[in-house]
Wavefront OBJ file of the C-alpha trace (Angstrom):
o trace
v 62.249 101.926 74.117
v 59.121 100.164 75.047
v 57.830 96.936 73.356
v 54.408 97.472 71.652
v 53.613 93.725 72.786
v 55.454 92.457 75.874
v 56.853 89.236 75.920
v 55.366 88.021 72.454
v 56.692 84.585 73.021
v 54.128 83.958 75.737
v 51.121 85.691 74.438
v 49.911 82.979 72.053
v 52.141 79.509 73.157
v 50.655 77.622 70.094
v 52.063 79.772 67.811
v 55.618 80.162 69.563
v 55.578 76.345 69.992
v 55.056 75.841 65.986
v 57.962 78.267 65.544
v 60.322 76.664 68.063
v 59.326 73.250 66.746
v 60.395 74.327 63.073
v 63.742 75.917 64.540
v 64.342 72.696 66.591
v 63.911 70.558 63.405
v 66.524 73.096 61.540
v 69.035 72.403 64.544
v 69.968 69.059 63.861
v 73.474 68.390 62.561
v 73.013 68.482 58.846
v 76.641 69.429 58.126
v 76.712 73.229 58.374
v 79.091 74.199 61.311
v 77.295 75.802 64.422
v 79.452 78.662 64.128
v 78.532 79.496 60.495
v 74.804 79.182 61.492
v 75.263 81.531 64.449
v 77.217 83.969 61.995
v 74.193 83.646 59.389
v 71.588 84.409 62.187
v 73.828 87.506 63.541
v 74.348 88.936 60.097
v 70.760 88.664 58.936
v 69.639 90.133 62.244
v 72.055 93.128 61.753
v 70.578 93.690 58.375
v 67.223 93.704 59.744
v 68.025 95.707 62.650
v 66.746 93.370 65.245
v 68.399 94.155 68.599
v 66.998 91.320 70.405
v 68.590 88.914 67.740
v 71.684 90.639 67.353
v 72.129 90.550 71.336
v 71.026 86.829 71.571
v 73.166 85.592 68.526
v 76.191 87.610 69.753
v 75.728 85.993 73.077
v 75.303 82.302 71.165
v 78.842 83.024 69.398
v 80.348 84.182 72.554
v 79.044 80.902 74.211
v 80.883 78.863 71.519
v 84.093 80.825 72.022
v 83.826 82.802 68.983
v 86.730 85.323 68.757
v 86.165 88.984 69.456
v 87.906 89.895 66.079
v 85.544 87.808 64.138
v 82.439 88.738 66.202
v 83.172 92.481 65.860
v 83.870 92.003 62.003
v 80.651 90.188 60.922
v 79.007 93.343 59.598
v 82.150 93.901 57.391
v 82.870 90.407 56.625
v 84.008 91.170 53.036
v 86.794 93.562 54.087
v 87.882 91.436 57.168
v 90.491 88.477 57.025
v 88.843 86.424 59.604
v 86.301 84.341 57.787
v 86.779 81.085 55.636
v 85.627 80.920 51.979
v 82.871 78.822 52.988
v 81.635 81.181 55.744
v 82.078 84.112 53.019
v 79.588 81.947 50.902
v 77.288 81.661 53.688
v 77.302 85.162 54.554
v 76.850 86.402 50.984
v 73.693 83.852 50.749
v 72.445 85.516 53.879
v 72.661 88.973 52.709
v 71.012 88.112 49.387
v 68.154 86.342 50.879
v 67.631 89.018 53.471
v 67.649 91.795 51.037
v 65.487 90.231 48.530
v 63.568 93.635 47.719
v 66.818 95.473 47.063
v 67.351 93.734 43.591
v 65.584 92.352 40.598
v 67.588 89.207 40.895
v 67.702 88.904 44.798
v 70.036 85.665 44.771
v 72.241 85.751 41.757
v 73.647 82.489 40.282
v 76.912 83.905 41.351
v 76.121 84.007 44.957
v 74.432 80.550 44.944
v 76.907 78.840 42.939
v 79.716 79.928 45.113
v 77.633 78.786 48.287
v 77.124 75.465 46.408
v 80.815 74.917 45.940
v 81.235 74.860 49.737
v 77.809 73.189 50.877
v 76.029 70.234 49.867
v 72.230 70.537 48.847
v 71.058 69.496 52.140
v 73.520 71.890 53.894
v 72.058 74.555 51.536
v 68.570 73.698 52.571
v 69.744 74.032 56.012
v 71.213 77.591 55.427
v 68.171 78.592 53.532
v 65.994 77.704 56.363
v 68.161 79.120 58.840
v 68.160 82.251 56.980
v 64.481 82.353 56.318
v 63.737 81.559 60.302
v 65.949 84.340 61.084
v 64.353 86.688 58.999
v 60.952 85.697 60.517
v 62.152 86.228 64.211
v 63.559 89.407 63.116
v 60.349 90.536 61.591
v 58.260 89.675 64.642
v 60.594 91.204 67.041
v 61.434 94.449 65.051
v 57.463 94.677 64.350
v 56.537 94.474 67.872
v 59.616 96.649 69.125
v 61.096 93.809 71.487
v 63.666 95.155 73.492
v 67.349 94.071 73.434
v 68.371 92.655 77.070
v 64.651 92.344 78.251
v 64.367 88.960 76.816
v 67.573 87.815 78.142
v 66.178 88.192 81.779
v 63.139 86.078 80.957
v 62.295 82.471 81.686
v 62.382 81.559 78.124
v 65.881 82.950 78.124
v 67.009 80.955 80.985
v 65.811 77.828 79.194
v 67.516 79.091 75.860
v 70.660 79.521 77.883
v 70.626 76.227 79.300
v 70.103 74.447 76.041
v 72.795 76.370 74.510
v 75.105 74.245 76.233
v 74.171 71.310 74.282
v 72.545 72.631 71.328
v 73.160 75.447 68.539
v 71.155 78.773 68.788
v 68.772 79.462 65.872
v 65.948 81.755 67.012
l 1 2 3 4 5 6 7 8 9 10 11 12 13 14 15 16 17 18 19 20 21 22 23 24 25 26 27 28 29 30 31 32 33 34 35 36 37 38 39 40 41 42 43 44 45 46 47 48 49 50 51 52 53 54 55 56 57 58 59 60 61 62 63 64 65 66 67 68 69 70 71 72 73 74 75 76 77 78 79 80 81 82 83 84 85 86 87 88 89 90 91 92 93 94 95 96 97 98 99 100 101 102 103 104 105 106 107 108 109 110 111 112 113 114 115 116 117 118 119 120 121 122 123 124 125 126 127 128 129 130 131 132 133 134 135 136 137 138 139 140 141 142 143 144 145 146 147 148 149 150 151 152 153 154 155 156 157 158 159 160 161 162 163 164 165 166 167 168 169 170 171
């Protein structure tokens, strides 16, 4: 596979900087565990078929010592015993907010209310923002056919990996 636009992050730095700034604002600790946010990113990216983000978020989960069982089972979280009720609520919200066109009531009250049982309004805001940002990055990467594995070799990835030692992943 070949990217339609190579290294999209570097082409128009102002646009990327704006997205990175938004992502950085959402990285602050608002009470949602980093592990949960990384699972949310991975699941949305799986749904959208974004190989770059699936690769990136799987690596981010490995960096925070996620177990193989949980990492391998994210796509089948409903049937796997490895996830907490709060994580299940976040993953259900992720799927609903990512697959909005698939149903007439994209985020049913049942899904929202279950998430609200586990997360405060501020935490729900963070989850919703993370889901939206992941979907945005997925759409950019999929549309331009960014290649998994290529990004990880870039200077941007080296910077990101260094930051991962101190901050959660969100792109």
